[in-house]
N, C-alpha and C positions, 0 to 999 in steps of 0.2 A: 447527491443533489436531490433536495427536497421538492416537489411540484407545488407551486401555488395554485391556490382557486381561482378559477377565472371570474367567477362573480362573487369573491369573498370579500371581507372587510378590508380597511386600511385606507390611506389616503391614494388619490388618483394614481400618483407616481408609484406607489407600492403594487397597486394592482395591476399597471400595465407591466412593470418589470416582473413580476410574478408570473404573469401570463407569458412573457418571453421566456422565462426559465423553464416553465413548464413545456414550451415548444421544444427546448434544447433538450431536456428530459427525455421526451417523447420520440424526437426525431434525430437527435445527435447534434454535434456542433461542427461546423466546417471552419477551416483557419481564418476566414474573413469576415464571418457572421453575416455576409451579404444574402445568405438565404434566408433571414429573418425579415418579413414584411412588417412594416410599421403599421400600415393600414390595417392589416389583418388582426394584429395584435391589439391595435386600439378597439376595434369591433369585439374581438374574443374577450377582453377585459371587462366590457361595459361602462368604459369612460368615455365621456364625448370627445368627439374630435378635437372640438375647440381646446377644452381642458388638456389635453395630451400635447397639442403643439404649442400651448403657452409653456410647458414644462420643457419641451424639445422642439425648439424651431426647425431643427433639420435633424436628418436620420444618423448623420456621423455622431452629433452628441447623444442622441439616443443610444445608439449601438456601442459608444463609448461607456455608458452607464450600465448597460446589459453586460459588457464585458467584465466590469469590475464586480457588478453583481453575482456574475456566475462565478467568478473566482471564490467570491466568499461564501457561497452558498455550496459548493463542492466540498465535500469529504471524502478522503480517500479510504477505501476500504482497507480493514486489517484483517488478521487470520480467521478463518471460518470455523464454525463448530466442527464440521466435520475433519478438519486438519489435526484439530486437537484429539478428536475421538480416535483417529489412525494412531496418533503416537501413543495413546494411552493403551490401546489394544497391542502396539508392538512391546511395550514394556511388559505386560501383562503375559503376553505369550514367551517372554524370556525370562523366567524366574531366577536364572542364574547370572542376570546382570551384574549384581552387586559382588560376585564372588570370582568371577572369570573375566580377566581383563580383555580377551579376543571377543568373547560375547559382547561386553559392554562397547566395544569397539565397532562392531557389527551392528549393534543397535543404533548406534551414534550415527554413523553413515547412513544407513537405511532411514532413520528416521529423517535425517536432512534432506536424502534424496526424494522420500515421497513427498514431504512437506513441502519442499521448495517447487515440486514439479506441480502440485496441487495449487500452490499459490499463482506459480506463473498461470496455469490454465484460467484460473479465477480471474486474476486480474486483467488477462487478455479479452476476457468476454465483460468487463465491467463498464459500465456507461462511465461511471465516476472516473475511471482513469483514463478513458479515452478523450473524455472532456479535458482532463488535466493535460494531457499531452497537447490536444489542439490547444488550449489556453499557452503553455509554453511556447509552441510555435508562434502563435499570433502575438505574443509580447515581444518576442524578438523583433518582429518585422513593424512595429508600429513607430509611424513617423513622428508622433507625438510624444516628446520627451517626458511631459508631465504625467500624462496618461501612462507612458510605459513604466514610469518609476512607481506609479500607485499600482498598477497591474503587478509588477514585480514584487513590490513589496508584500502584496496580498497572497502571491504565489509561496513566497518565502515562507510566510505564517502557515500557511497550508502544509508545507513540507516540514516544517518545525513539529508540528502536531503529529504527523507520521513518523519522523525520525525518534521522536522523544518516545513514543509508545513502542515501537520497534527495540528502542535503547531498553527501554525498561524490562521486556519479554527477555532480551539476551542476556541482562545482567542477573536473570534468576536461573539460566541454564546451567551453569559452571556448578553450584551446589546439587544439582539434580545428576549431573553428568559425571560428577567427580573430575572436572577440568578446571582449568584456570588460564586467565588471559597470558599469553606469552609475554614475559618481561620485555623491556620495561613497561609495557602497556598496563594499566591497572586502572580500577575505579569507574566511575561514570564516563570518563573522556574516553577510555579504551572502548567501552560498549558503545558510545556515541559514534565512535569512528567506524566501528565494524557496522552499524546500521546506516551510516552515510555511504560507506563503500558499497553495501548489498543494494542500498536504495538506487545508487547511480548506475551499477551493473544491471540491476533488473529492468531499469527504465530504458538502457541502451537496448536491452533485447526486443522491450516491447515496441521500440520505435523501428526496428529490424523487421517486426513480424510483417508489416505491410507489403514489402518486398521480399521475403523470405518465410513464409505462412509454414513452411516444412519445421521450424525451429520449435515448432509447439509440440511436433507429435514424432519426427524422426529421431530413431535411437541407435546408437552403438553399444556394443558389449565390451566392456573393459572391466579387469581387476585393478583397483585403485584405493589410496587411501587407507592401505592397511587392512582391506576386505577382499573376499573373492567376488568372481565375475557376477556383474549384475548389467541389467541394460539402463543405460543413461540418454537423456536428451542433452544436447549441449548445455542449455541454461542451467539445468539441473546440475551437471557435472562443475561448470565453471563457478557456480554460486555456493556449491558445498566445498569447493577447494577454497573459496575466499574464507568463508566461515571458519574451517578447519585452521587456515593459515593465522588465526587469531587465536587459538586455543591450545592447550596441551594439557595431557593428563597431571594432575597436581600431585606431586610427588610426597606430599605431607598429609595426604589424606588416606584415612584408614576405613575400610568398608565393615565398620561394626554395626550394632544395633542402633547407637545414636546418629551414625551416618544415615542409617536406613530410614530412620525416624525423619532425619531433616530433609532428605530427598522427598520423601510422601509429602511432607508439609511445604516443599518448594512447588510439587506438581500442584497441590491444591492451591496454592497462591498464584501460580501461572495462570490456571484455569479460572480462577475468581478475576484476574486482571483482565482476560480475554473476555469473559461473560459482560464486564462493565463496559467494554468497548462494543459488544453486539448489541446492547441495550441503547447506546448513544448513536449508533449507526443505524 
């Protein structure tokens, strides 16, 4: 969520709403939004009290507009540059990736383990994701059906953007790894299903963090998914298993020079896709 300038341009309505969004960005969001003071926000925005109350005769209508604006201004963060660097280093450290099936499996599982754990830790500390979870909880409790529908629609649009991005990344993984979707899954619908399932599972773990903060750091040691023992958190273990349940080694793929070239091109393509998302975030 980008923070608006308290004394910036725009209409009085835009200035007051941008000031409210700035306070949410700075201080976080509660499920009810009652922590926002209309009077304080009016003063901070530089808009006259009379102008503000002509737009919002009561705080209930003001908070409804803030809620819709907060949804539309929130953008869920995607993969970080550090995660991509970790995966690239893992591939570089295993030059026999293309010729040894077990090394390839080790790299795939370890890559999922470290990237999912890094993803979970980053999202757990993200103000954008905290706002997203609060907005979802708020939406379900809204008594006004028309407002609830408007907020739900905006939340769905936000989720679609995130799911589409993750689907695009997932779709590029099989050519890099020498895997394919498990039949009968195929094409964009298969990767979208993977993205939706992974997103739902991750969101569930995030919701549990309030009561179970140990989910973020507590580990157990286990040999699983066809590789030797390593330390897992519950979220990393569950999400790795979910992703692997959608994929299998491609029996028709041969790791020759042409495939190596395709894999290198795919890695460059994934990096370019993620860099584009870093710019827009």
